[in-house]
DRENPA-3360 file (N, C-alpha, C; in nm, 2 decimals, always signed):
BEGIN
1 = MLKKTFLI = -1.36/-0.97/+2.49/-1.30/-0.84/+2.44/-1.27/-0.85/+2.34 ~ -1.22/-0.96/+2.25/-1.17/-0.95/+2.07/-1.27/-0.93/+1.97 ~ -1.42/-0.98/+2.03/-1.52/-0.95/+1.97/-1.55/-0.81/+1.94 ~ -1.52/-0.73/+2.08/-1.57/-0.58/+2.10/-1.47/-0.53/+2.05 ~ -1.29/-0.55/+2.05/-1.24/-0.50/+1.93/-1.23/-0.46/+1.77 ~ -1.33/-0.59/+1.73/-1.36/-0.61/+1.56/-1.47/-0.54/+1.59 ~ -1.54/-0.51/+1.66/-1.69/-0.46/+1.64/-1.64/-0.27/+1.61 ~ -1.53/-0.26/+1.72/-1.46/-0.14/+1.73/-1.40/-0.06/+1.55;
9 = FLAVSTIF = -1.34/-0.20/+1.53/-1.26/-0.16/+1.35/-1.32/-0.16/+1.33 ~ -1.45/-0.25/+1.25/-1.56/-0.24/+1.22/-1.59/-0.06/+1.18 ~ -1.64/-0.05/+1.29/-1.68/+0.14/+1.28/-1.61/+0.18/+1.30 ~ -1.49/+0.21/+1.27/-1.33/+0.31/+1.27/-1.33/+0.31/+1.07 ~ -1.35/+0.18/+1.05/-1.32/+0.12/+0.93/-1.47/+0.25/+0.86 ~ -1.59/+0.21/+0.89/-1.68/+0.29/+0.80/-1.65/+0.41/+0.84 ~ -1.66/+0.49/+0.94/-1.63/+0.66/+0.96/-1.53/+0.71/+0.86 ~ -1.39/+0.64/+0.83/-1.30/+0.62/+0.80/-1.34/+0.65/+0.63;
17 = ISSCKKEK = -1.39/+0.51/+0.55/-1.40/+0.57/+0.42/-1.48/+0.63/+0.41 ~ -1.59/+0.64/+0.52/-1.71/+0.79/+0.46/-1.62/+0.91/+0.45 ~ -1.56/+0.96/+0.52/-1.44/+1.07/+0.57/-1.40/+1.07/+0.41 ~ -1.32/+0.96/+0.39/-1.23/+0.97/+0.27/-1.26/+0.96/+0.18 ~ -1.40/+0.98/+0.11/-1.47/+0.96/+0.04/-1.51/+1.10/-0.02 ~ -1.49/+1.20/+0.06/-1.52/+1.36/+0.05/-1.37/+1.40/-0.02 ~ -1.26/+1.36/+0.03/-1.10/+1.39/-0.04/-1.09/+1.42/-0.22 ~ -1.10/+1.53/-0.21/-1.07/+1.55/-0.38/-0.90/+1.46/-0.37;
25 = SLKASEAL = -0.97/+1.43/-0.52/-0.91/+1.27/-0.57/-0.88/+1.35/-0.68 ~ -0.71/+1.28/-0.75/-0.68/+1.31/-0.87/-0.62/+1.23/-0.94 ~ -0.55/+1.23/-1.02/-0.47/+1.13/-1.05/-0.26/+1.18/-1.06 ~ -0.18/+1.02/-1.04/-0.06/+1.05/-1.01/+0.00/+1.16/-1.13 ~ -0.06/+1.12/-1.25/+0.07/+1.21/-1.37/+0.02/+1.34/-1.34 ~ -0.10/+1.41/-1.26/-0.13/+1.55/-1.18/-0.02/+1.62/-1.10 ~ -0.02/+1.47/-1.01/+0.06/+1.59/-0.86/+0.21/+1.55/-0.97 ~ +0.25/+1.45/-1.05/+0.40/+1.54/-1.09/+0.40/+1.64/-1.15;
33 = ASAGTESA = +0.31/+1.67/-1.23/+0.29/+1.79/-1.37/+0.26/+1.87/-1.30 ~ +0.24/+1.88/-1.14/+0.22/+2.02/-1.07/+0.33/+2.07/-1.03 ~ +0.37/+1.97/-0.97/+0.52/+1.93/-0.90/+0.67/+1.99/-0.94 ~ +0.69/+1.95/-1.08/+0.72/+1.88/-1.20/+0.80/+1.72/-1.17 ~ +0.87/+1.68/-1.24/+0.97/+1.62/-1.23/+1.14/+1.63/-1.26 ~ +1.18/+1.54/-1.17/+1.31/+1.56/-1.21/+1.40/+1.55/-1.36 ~ +1.53/+1.55/-1.43/+1.51/+1.54/-1.56/+1.46/+1.34/-1.59 ~ +1.45/+1.32/-1.66/+1.46/+1.21/-1.76/+1.56/+1.13/-1.76;
41 = ENVPEKLK = +1.74/+1.19/-1.75/+1.82/+1.13/-1.76/+1.86/+1.11/-1.65 ~ +1.85/+1.17/-1.55/+1.85/+1.15/-1.38/+1.82/+0.98/-1.30 ~ +1.86/+0.98/-1.27/+1.82/+0.80/-1.26/+1.83/+0.81/-1.10 ~ +1.66/+0.74/-1.05/+1.60/+0.79/-0.97/+1.71/+0.71/-0.77 ~ +1.69/+0.74/-0.69/+1.76/+0.72/-0.60/+1.77/+0.57/-0.58 ~ +1.70/+0.50/-0.51/+1.71/+0.34/-0.48/+1.73/+0.28/-0.59 ~ +1.77/+0.33/-0.80/+1.81/+0.20/-0.85/+1.95/+0.25/-0.86 ~ +1.98/+0.40/-0.86/+2.17/+0.36/-0.86/+2.23/+0.22/-0.72;
49 = KISADTKA = +2.14/+0.20/-0.61/+2.18/+0.08/-0.63/+2.16/-0.05/-0.61 ~ +2.10/-0.08/-0.68/+2.08/-0.18/-0.71/+2.19/-0.24/-0.82 ~ +2.17/-0.38/-0.78/+2.26/-0.47/-0.88/+2.23/-0.49/-1.01 ~ +2.36/-0.52/-1.05/+2.30/-0.52/-1.24/+2.24/-0.62/-1.27 ~ +2.22/-0.74/-1.18/+2.13/-0.85/-1.17/+1.98/-0.82/-1.17 ~ +1.91/-0.75/-1.09/+1.85/-0.69/-1.03/+1.76/-0.56/-1.17 ~ +1.84/-0.54/-1.19/+1.84/-0.44/-1.32/+1.75/-0.46/-1.42 ~ +1.86/-0.60/-1.46/+1.85/-0.67/-1.57/+1.71/-0.72/-1.57;
57 = YIEGKNVV = +1.64/-0.78/-1.47/+1.50/-0.86/-1.39/+1.43/-0.77/-1.38 ~ +1.42/-0.63/-1.39/+1.31/-0.46/-1.38/+1.28/-0.45/-1.56 ~ +1.41/-0.45/-1.59/+1.37/-0.39/-1.70/+1.27/-0.41/-1.86 ~ +1.18/-0.32/-1.86/+1.06/-0.38/-1.92/+0.96/-0.39/-1.87 ~ +0.98/-0.34/-1.66/+0.87/-0.39/-1.62/+0.83/-0.31/-1.50 ~ +0.69/-0.33/-1.45/+0.66/-0.18/-1.34/+0.57/-0.30/-1.27 ~ +0.66/-0.20/-1.14/+0.54/-0.24/-0.99/+0.39/-0.09/-0.98 ~ +0.31/-0.23/-1.02/+0.18/-0.11/-1.00/+0.15/-0.10/-0.81;
65 = VVLGYGYN = +0.16/+0.06/-0.79/+0.09/+0.16/-0.68/-0.05/+0.17/-0.67 ~ -0.12/+0.11/-0.62/-0.30/+0.12/-0.57/-0.28/+0.23/-0.49 ~ -0.35/+0.38/-0.50/-0.36/+0.43/-0.35/-0.52/+0.46/-0.34 ~ -0.56/+0.40/-0.23/-0.70/+0.41/-0.18/-0.68/+0.44/-0.10 ~ -0.85/+0.44/-0.08/-0.92/+0.53/+0.12/-0.77/+0.55/+0.16 ~ -0.83/+0.69/+0.27/-0.70/+0.74/+0.33/-0.55/+0.79/+0.28 ~ -0.55/+0.78/+0.18/-0.40/+0.80/+0.07/-0.50/+0.84/-0.07 ~ -0.57/+0.91/-0.08/-0.64/+0.96/-0.26/-0.64/+1.08/-0.26;
73 = DEANITKI = -0.66/+1.13/-0.08/-0.59/+1.29/-0.12/-0.50/+1.34/-0.22 ~ -0.53/+1.50/-0.20/-0.43/+1.56/-0.32/-0.31/+1.57/-0.20 ~ -0.26/+1.60/-0.14/-0.20/+1.61/-0.03/-0.06/+1.51/-0.06 ~ -0.14/+1.37/+0.01/-0.10/+1.25/-0.03/-0.08/+1.19/-0.09 ~ -0.15/+1.20/-0.24/-0.10/+1.18/-0.39/+0.01/+1.20/-0.42 ~ +0.03/+1.32/-0.39/+0.16/+1.46/-0.42/+0.28/+1.40/-0.35 ~ +0.24/+1.40/-0.20/+0.33/+1.34/-0.12/+0.45/+1.20/-0.17 ~ +0.32/+1.13/-0.20/+0.36/+0.96/-0.20/+0.43/+0.91/-0.35;
81 = TQSLNNNF = +0.35/+1.01/-0.48/+0.41/+1.02/-0.59/+0.52/+1.08/-0.59 ~ +0.57/+1.18/-0.59/+0.66/+1.25/-0.57/+0.78/+1.18/-0.54 ~ +0.76/+1.07/-0.39/+0.86/+1.04/-0.40/+0.92/+0.89/-0.41 ~ +0.80/+0.84/-0.50/+0.84/+0.73/-0.54/+0.88/+0.74/-0.69 ~ +0.86/+0.84/-0.74/+0.95/+0.93/-0.80/+1.08/+0.88/-0.84 ~ +1.14/+1.00/-0.70/+1.26/+1.02/-0.71/+1.36/+0.87/-0.63 ~ +1.23/+0.82/-0.58/+1.32/+0.70/-0.57/+1.35/+0.58/-0.64 ~ +1.21/+0.58/-0.74/+1.24/+0.47/-0.86/+1.15/+0.49/-0.95;
89 = GVETSEKQ = +1.13/+0.59/-0.99/+1.08/+0.73/-1.15/+0.91/+0.61/-1.16 ~ +0.82/+0.72/-1.19/+0.69/+0.70/-1.21/+0.68/+0.70/-1.34 ~ +0.57/+0.60/-1.42/+0.56/+0.62/-1.57/+0.49/+0.79/-1.56 ~ +0.49/+0.82/-1.70/+0.40/+0.88/-1.66/+0.36/+0.88/-1.87 ~ +0.29/+0.98/-1.92/+0.24/+1.00/-2.07/+0.34/+1.00/-2.15 ~ +0.47/+1.09/-2.05/+0.61/+1.15/-2.13/+0.72/+1.05/-2.11 ~ +0.73/+0.97/-2.01/+0.82/+0.90/-1.99/+0.80/+0.77/-1.88 ~ +0.93/+0.67/-1.90/+0.93/+0.54/-1.85/+0.91/+0.54/-1.71;
97 = GLISVFVY = +0.88/+0.47/-1.66/+0.89/+0.47/-1.46/+0.90/+0.37/-1.48 ~ +0.96/+0.28/-1.36/+0.97/+0.14/-1.31/+0.79/+0.15/-1.30 ~ +0.73/+0.28/-1.18/+0.62/+0.26/-1.10/+0.52/+0.27/-1.16 ~ +0.41/+0.28/-1.16/+0.28/+0.28/-1.22/+0.22/+0.33/-1.14 ~ +0.14/+0.44/-1.07/+0.08/+0.44/-0.99/-0.08/+0.50/-1.06 ~ -0.14/+0.43/-0.99/-0.36/+0.46/-0.98/-0.39/+0.44/-0.87 ~ -0.44/+0.55/-0.87/-0.51/+0.64/-0.81/-0.71/+0.59/-0.82 ~ -0.77/+0.57/-0.68/-0.90/+0.53/-0.66/-0.95/+0.64/-0.63;
105 = PADFMVAG = -1.07/+0.71/-0.66/-1.14/+0.65/-0.75/-1.08/+0.70/-0.93 ~ -0.96/+0.82/-0.88/-0.98/+0.84/-1.06/-0.95/+0.82/-1.13 ~ -0.88/+0.72/-1.12/-0.84/+0.62/-1.27/-0.96/+0.51/-1.28 ~ -1.00/+0.46/-1.17/-1.09/+0.39/-1.26/-1.26/+0.42/-1.27 ~ -1.25/+0.49/-1.35/-1.43/+0.57/-1.34/-1.39/+0.47/-1.48 ~ -1.54/+0.42/-1.53/-1.60/+0.41/-1.64/-1.73/+0.42/-1.63 ~ -1.77/+0.47/-1.77/-1.93/+0.49/-1.77/-1.96/+0.63/-1.62 ~ -1.84/+0.67/-1.61/-1.85/+0.79/-1.55/-1.94/+0.73/-1.34;
113 = KERISSLA = -1.86/+0.55/-1.37/-1.90/+0.57/-1.22/-1.71/+0.46/-1.18 ~ -1.71/+0.43/-1.04/-1.60/+0.41/-1.02/-1.61/+0.23/-0.99 ~ -1.49/+0.21/-1.07/-1.57/+0.04/-1.06/-1.40/+0.04/-1.05 ~ -1.36/-0.03/-0.96/-1.23/-0.10/-0.93/-1.24/-0.18/-1.01 ~ -1.25/-0.27/-1.03/-1.29/-0.45/-1.09/-1.15/-0.37/-1.26 ~ -1.21/-0.24/-1.25/-1.16/-0.25/-1.43/-1.00/-0.27/-1.37 ~ -0.91/-0.29/-1.28/-0.79/-0.28/-1.24/-0.74/-0.40/-1.34 ~ -0.82/-0.53/-1.39/-0.70/-0.54/-1.46/-0.73/-0.54/-1.58;
121 = DRIEDKNL = -0.77/-0.47/-1.65/-0.76/-0.39/-1.78/-0.70/-0.29/-1.75 ~ -0.67/-0.24/-1.67/-0.55/-0.15/-1.71/-0.45/-0.17/-1.68 ~ -0.35/-0.30/-1.60/-0.26/-0.36/-1.62/-0.26/-0.46/-1.73 ~ -0.35/-0.47/-1.79/-0.31/-0.60/-1.87/-0.27/-0.59/-1.97 ~ -0.17/-0.44/-2.05/-0.08/-0.51/-2.13/+0.01/-0.52/-2.05 ~ +0.07/-0.48/-1.89/+0.19/-0.38/-1.84/+0.27/-0.52/-1.76 ~ +0.39/-0.55/-1.75/+0.50/-0.71/-1.74/+0.51/-0.65/-1.63 ~ +0.47/-0.70/-1.52/+0.45/-0.63/-1.37/+0.56/-0.74/-1.29;
129 = AGMVILGA = +0.62/-0.67/-1.20/+0.72/-0.70/-1.11/+0.64/-0.76/-0.99 ~ +0.54/-0.67/-0.96/+0.45/-0.70/-0.82/+0.37/-0.59/-0.83 ~ +0.27/-0.50/-0.70/+0.18/-0.49/-0.70/+0.09/-0.43/-0.57 ~ +0.19/-0.29/-0.48/+0.17/-0.27/-0.43/+0.01/-0.16/-0.40 ~ -0.03/-0.18/-0.25/-0.17/-0.15/-0.27/-0.20/-0.09/-0.07 ~ -0.22/+0.02/-0.15/-0.23/+0.09/-0.01/-0.36/+0.16/+0.06 ~ -0.46/+0.13/+0.16/-0.63/+0.10/+0.16/-0.72/+0.10/+0.01 ~ -0.68/-0.02/+0.06/-0.78/-0.12/-0.08/-0.93/-0.12/-0.02;
137 = PEGLHIAL = -0.99/-0.04/-0.18/-1.17/-0.06/-0.15/-1.19/-0.12/-0.14 ~ -1.35/-0.07/-0.15/-1.40/-0.25/-0.08/-1.42/-0.30/-0.23 ~ -1.36/-0.44/-0.29/-1.42/-0.51/-0.41/-1.29/-0.53/-0.46 ~ -1.25/-0.47/-0.38/-1.07/-0.50/-0.51/-0.99/-0.70/-0.47 ~ -1.05/-0.70/-0.41/-1.01/-0.83/-0.38/-1.05/-0.92/-0.50 ~ -1.18/-0.86/-0.52/-1.25/-0.98/-0.69/-1.15/-0.90/-0.78 ~ -1.13/-0.78/-0.77/-1.07/-0.73/-0.91/-0.92/-0.81/-0.95 ~ -0.83/-0.87/-0.80/-0.77/-0.97/-0.83/-0.72/-1.13/-0.85;
145 = SKIQDKFE = -0.87/-1.13/-0.83/-0.92/-1.27/-0.87/-0.95/-1.27/-1.02 ~ -0.95/-1.15/-1.06/-1.01/-1.18/-1.18/-0.85/-1.21/-1.24 ~ -0.75/-1.11/-1.17/-0.59/-1.07/-1.21/-0.57/-1.27/-1.22 ~ -0.56/-1.32/-1.07/-0.50/-1.47/-1.09/-0.58/-1.56/-1.15 ~ -0.67/-1.53/-1.21/-0.75/-1.61/-1.33/-0.68/-1.60/-1.45 ~ -0.62/-1.55/-1.50/-0.57/-1.50/-1.62/-0.46/-1.64/-1.64 ~ -0.39/-1.67/-1.51/-0.26/-1.73/-1.50/-0.30/-1.88/-1.50 ~ -0.25/-1.96/-1.58/-0.34/-2.13/-1.59/-0.32/-2.14/-1.46;
153 = DGKIPYPV = -0.23/-2.14/-1.39/-0.24/-2.22/-1.22/-0.36/-2.12/-1.16 ~ -0.36/-2.02/-1.15/-0.45/-1.95/-1.08/-0.40/-1.88/-0.99 ~ -0.30/-1.84/-0.99/-0.16/-1.80/-0.92/-0.07/-1.68/-0.98 ~ -0.12/-1.55/-0.93/-0.06/-1.44/-0.93/+0.17/-1.44/-0.91 ~ +0.19/-1.41/-1.01/+0.30/-1.52/-1.05/+0.41/-1.40/-0.98 ~ +0.38/-1.25/-0.92/+0.50/-1.17/-0.90/+0.40/-1.15/-0.74 ~ +0.50/-1.10/-0.65/+0.46/-1.04/-0.53/+0.33/-0.91/-0.45 ~ +0.16/-0.97/-0.49/+0.13/-0.86/-0.38/+0.13/-0.82/-0.28;
161 = FTFFSQDD = +0.15/-0.69/-0.24/+0.17/-0.67/-0.09/-0.01/-0.54/-0.05 ~ -0.08/-0.56/+0.06/-0.15/-0.52/+0.08/-0.12/-0.50/+0.21 ~ -0.17/-0.30/+0.23/-0.13/-0.16/+0.31/-0.30/-0.15/+0.38 ~ -0.35/-0.19/+0.53/-0.46/-0.07/+0.55/-0.57/-0.08/+0.43 ~ -0.58/-0.26/+0.41/-0.71/-0.24/+0.36/-0.84/-0.22/+0.40 ~ -0.89/-0.16/+0.29/-1.10/-0.11/+0.37/-1.18/-0.26/+0.32 ~ -1.10/-0.34/+0.28/-1.22/-0.47/+0.18/-1.19/-0.59/+0.27 ~ -1.29/-0.68/+0.19/-1.32/-0.78/+0.31/-1.22/-0.84/+0.35;
169 = VLGTESTS = -1.20/-0.91/+0.44/-1.13/-0.98/+0.50/-1.03/-1.09/+0.49 ~ -1.10/-1.17/+0.43/-1.12/-1.28/+0.37/-1.03/-1.29/+0.21 ~ -1.16/-1.19/+0.19/-1.08/-1.20/+0.07/-0.95/-1.11/+0.02 ~ -0.90/-1.03/+0.12/-0.79/-1.01/+0.04/-0.64/-1.05/+0.14 ~ -0.72/-1.10/+0.22/-0.58/-1.27/+0.28/-0.56/-1.32/+0.16 ~ -0.64/-1.39/+0.07/-0.62/-1.49/-0.05/-0.62/-1.47/-0.16 ~ -0.64/-1.29/-0.15/-0.56/-1.26/-0.30/-0.37/-1.16/-0.27 ~ -0.39/-1.15/-0.13/-0.21/-1.10/-0.13/-0.12/-1.18/-0.03;
177 = DFVLDYAH = +0.01/-1.20/-0.11/+0.13/-1.22/-0.01/+0.11/-1.21/+0.16 ~ +0.06/-1.05/+0.23/+0.06/-1.02/+0.28/-0.08/-0.94/+0.36 ~ -0.11/-0.88/+0.40/-0.19/-0.80/+0.44/-0.11/-0.68/+0.57 ~ -0.08/-0.61/+0.58/-0.08/-0.55/+0.71/-0.19/-0.41/+0.78 ~ -0.22/-0.44/+0.90/-0.31/-0.30/+0.91/-0.30/-0.26/+1.03 ~ -0.32/-0.13/+1.12/-0.29/-0.07/+1.21/-0.38/-0.08/+1.32 ~ -0.36/-0.15/+1.42/-0.44/-0.19/+1.53/-0.47/-0.07/+1.58 ~ -0.67/-0.06/+1.59/-0.72/+0.07/+1.61/-0.71/+0.08/+1.79;
185 = KAGALEDE = -0.74/+0.19/+1.86/-0.68/+0.19/+1.99/-0.85/+0.12/+2.09 ~ -0.87/+0.02/+2.13/-0.93/-0.04/+2.18/-1.04/+0.00/+2.31 ~ -1.12/+0.05/+2.37/-1.15/+0.09/+2.53/-1.25/+0.20/+2.49 ~ -1.30/+0.25/+2.42/-1.34/+0.34/+2.33/-1.45/+0.32/+2.32 ~ -1.63/+0.39/+2.37/-1.74/+0.32/+2.34/-1.77/+0.35/+2.17 ~ -1.85/+0.25/+2.13/-1.87/+0.23/+2.03/-1.88/+0.36/+1.95 ~ -1.99/+0.45/+1.95/-2.02/+0.58/+1.96/-1.92/+0.72/+1.98 ~ -1.84/+0.66/+2.08/-1.70/+0.79/+2.06/-1.59/+0.75/+1.99;
193 = VTDYIPDF = -1.62/+0.65/+1.90/-1.47/+0.58/+1.78/-1.47/+0.71/+1.74 ~ -1.37/+0.75/+1.71/-1.27/+0.87/+1.59/-1.20/+0.79/+1.49 ~ -1.17/+0.84/+1.40/-1.07/+0.78/+1.32/-0.93/+0.83/+1.33 ~ -0.85/+0.70/+1.37/-0.69/+0.68/+1.34/-0.63/+0.66/+1.27 ~ -0.51/+0.79/+1.25/-0.46/+0.72/+1.17/-0.27/+0.72/+1.20 ~ -0.25/+0.60/+1.19/-0.10/+0.47/+1.25/+0.03/+0.71/+1.22 ~ +0.08/+0.64/+1.35/+0.16/+0.74/+1.33/+0.30/+0.73/+1.25 ~ +0.31/+0.72/+1.13/+0.44/+0.70/+1.06/+0.41/+0.72/+0.96;
201 = DATQILTN = +0.52/+0.71/+0.87/+0.56/+0.83/+0.73/+0.53/+0.65/+0.66 ~ +0.43/+0.70/+0.55/+0.36/+0.58/+0.43/+0.44/+0.63/+0.35 ~ +0.51/+0.67/+0.30/+0.63/+0.72/+0.18/+0.73/+0.61/+0.19 ~ +0.78/+0.60/+0.33/+0.86/+0.50/+0.38/+0.85/+0.32/+0.37 ~ +0.72/+0.35/+0.42/+0.68/+0.18/+0.42/+0.71/+0.15/+0.25 ~ +0.65/+0.20/+0.14/+0.64/+0.24/+0.00/+0.78/+0.13/-0.06 ~ +0.82/+0.31/-0.01/+0.95/+0.25/-0.01/+1.02/+0.15/+0.01 ~ +1.02/+0.10/+0.16/+1.08/-0.07/+0.14/+1.01/-0.15/+0.07;
209 = AVSSMIEL = +0.90/-0.18/+0.08/+0.80/-0.27/-0.02/+0.90/-0.28/-0.14 ~ +0.84/-0.15/-0.21/+0.88/-0.17/-0.34/+1.05/-0.20/-0.34 ~ +1.15/-0.16/-0.28/+1.29/-0.18/-0.26/+1.28/-0.38/-0.28 ~ +1.18/-0.38/-0.13/+1.18/-0.57/-0.11/+1.13/-0.67/-0.22 ~ +1.04/-0.58/-0.28/+0.97/-0.70/-0.41/+1.06/-0.74/-0.53 ~ +1.10/-0.58/-0.57/+1.17/-0.64/-0.69/+1.31/-0.76/-0.69 ~ +1.34/-0.75/-0.53/+1.44/-0.82/-0.45/+1.43/-0.98/-0.50 ~ +1.27/-0.98/-0.46/+1.21/-1.11/-0.42/+1.17/-1.13/-0.55;
217 = REPLKADA = +1.18/-1.16/-0.70/+1.13/-1.21/-0.85/+1.01/-1.28/-0.80 ~ +0.92/-1.29/-0.62/+0.85/-1.44/-0.70/+0.77/-1.40/-0.57 ~ +0.66/-1.42/-0.55/+0.56/-1.46/-0.47/+0.60/-1.52/-0.33 ~ +0.61/-1.45/-0.16/+0.65/-1.49/-0.09/+0.54/-1.59/+0.01 ~ +0.65/-1.72/+0.06/+0.56/-1.80/+0.11/+0.48/-1.80/+0.24 ~ +0.42/-1.80/+0.28/+0.27/-1.80/+0.39/+0.39/-1.93/+0.53 ~ +0.47/-1.92/+0.52/+0.54/-1.94/+0.66/+0.62/-1.90/+0.76 ~ +0.68/-1.97/+0.83/+0.72/-1.85/+0.97/+0.86/-1.70/+0.90;
225 = SLMPFVQK = +0.86/-1.72/+0.79/+0.98/-1.61/+0.73/+0.90/-1.48/+0.68 ~ +0.79/-1.49/+0.71/+0.72/-1.40/+0.63/+0.69/-1.28/+0.71 ~ +0.66/-1.30/+0.87/+0.58/-1.18/+0.95/+0.77/-1.16/+1.02 ~ +0.88/-1.17/+1.00/+1.01/-1.10/+1.02/+1.01/-1.01/+0.93 ~ +0.99/-1.08/+0.76/+1.00/-0.99/+0.63/+0.90/-0.86/+0.64 ~ +0.75/-0.86/+0.71/+0.64/-0.77/+0.77/+0.81/-0.61/+0.83 ~ +0.80/-0.71/+0.90/+0.87/-0.65/+1.06/+0.99/-0.56/+0.99 ~ +1.10/-0.61/+0.89/+1.15/-0.48/+0.76/+1.08/-0.41/+0.73;
233 = LLEKNRTV = +0.95/-0.45/+0.74/+0.90/-0.27/+0.60/+0.87/-0.19/+0.74 ~ +0.84/-0.19/+0.86/+0.82/-0.10/+0.92/+0.95/-0.01/+1.01 ~ +0.95/+0.09/+1.14/+1.02/+0.11/+1.19/+1.05/+0.03/+1.32 ~ +1.16/+0.04/+1.34/+1.19/-0.05/+1.46/+1.12/-0.09/+1.60 ~ +1.05/+0.05/+1.62/+0.98/+0.08/+1.72/+0.87/+0.03/+1.72 ~ +0.83/-0.05/+1.64/+0.67/-0.11/+1.61/+0.68/-0.21/+1.59 ~ +0.61/-0.34/+1.68/+0.58/-0.53/+1.68/+0.49/-0.56/+1.62 ~ +0.47/-0.57/+1.53/+0.43/-0.68/+1.46/+0.39/-0.78/+1.49;
241 = IHYVDGET = +0.28/-0.81/+1.50/+0.18/-0.95/+1.51/+0.07/-1.01/+1.48 ~ +0.02/-1.10/+1.45/-0.12/-1.21/+1.40/-0.23/-1.14/+1.39 ~ -0.29/-1.14/+1.27/-0.39/-1.07/+1.31/-0.49/-1.17/+1.37 ~ -0.63/-1.12/+1.42/-0.71/-1.24/+1.50/-0.81/-1.22/+1.46 ~ -0.88/-1.34/+1.44/-1.04/-1.25/+1.40/-1.09/-1.25/+1.54 ~ -1.19/-1.13/+1.57/-1.27/-1.08/+1.63/-1.42/-1.19/+1.63 ~ -1.44/-1.25/+1.56/-1.57/-1.38/+1.57/-1.52/-1.49/+1.63 ~ -1.45/-1.56/+1.50/-1.38/-1.68/+1.51/-1.29/-1.73/+1.63;
249 = GLQSINHF = -1.20/-1.62/+1.66/-1.05/-1.63/+1.74/-0.95/-1.70/+1.61 ~ -0.97/-1.73/+1.55/-0.89/-1.79/+1.45/-0.76/-1.67/+1.45 ~ -0.65/-1.72/+1.41/-0.57/-1.64/+1.42/-0.45/-1.63/+1.23 ~ -0.44/-1.57/+1.15/-0.41/-1.54/+1.04/-0.33/-1.59/+1.04 ~ -0.23/-1.64/+0.89/-0.13/-1.69/+0.85/-0.05/-1.56/+0.81 ~ -0.15/-1.50/+0.74/-0.04/-1.33/+0.66/-0.11/-1.25/+0.69 ~ -0.19/-1.24/+0.82/-0.25/-1.06/+0.81/-0.15/-1.05/+0.89 ~ -0.14/-0.93/+0.93/-0.10/-0.88/+1.08/-0.11/-0.74/+1.10;
257 = IFE = -0.05/-0.71/+1.16/-0.11/-0.60/+1.32/-0.06/-0.50/+1.33 ~ -0.01/-0.42/+1.35/+0.05/-0.33/+1.42/-0.01/-0.17/+1.49 ~ +0.09/-0.14/+1.64/+0.08/-0.03/+1.68/+0.16/+0.08/+1.70;
% end
């Protein structure tokens, strides 16, 4: 049964990736420009409520948010970017902000080709407080490995949260504090599988993730406290469980699913 579910998961992911690639993609700065931004003098909502100690910690820092498959269409980019801007402030060429948003593939074009590996170059001059990835494209874990290699101990010193990854499972687990996916509907025949988007607001989980991240100030530990932490990022009526590999039957330490 687990093997069948895993095969369905792969089939859905393949269809999902193919459909999402066709969506129009734009940059976060374009989304803000088309909608207008709040005055630079206004303090973003969530930053009004943080402690003086946290304000001092995030001074001069950024939290990078990468929007990939399923969240790189115009409607999602506009909605998510506006929400992040209202709550934390999004960095543009005209103003500073806590959040730096990168959209795949629009922000990862090198010599006319999509290169997610260029993420390391994109953030090279930034002082990061964390990274949140929504819908990671294939190969992103390799880009994160390149970032890991820049540190002497081979460990990224800030939290990395990954949601709804379309990347290699083991690679994503090894380069993230945790990975959270939605459980696909089981029971359908492989040729009857259709795209399934979880019924929840992605802007809220991103808001919760960033708020938690700037309070953490360091990567999460893969211990018994990890699942309760992830559960708090979701709506209360959704239950988080450990991801179990369909081929090996092994339970992941830092990979979770929910319905």
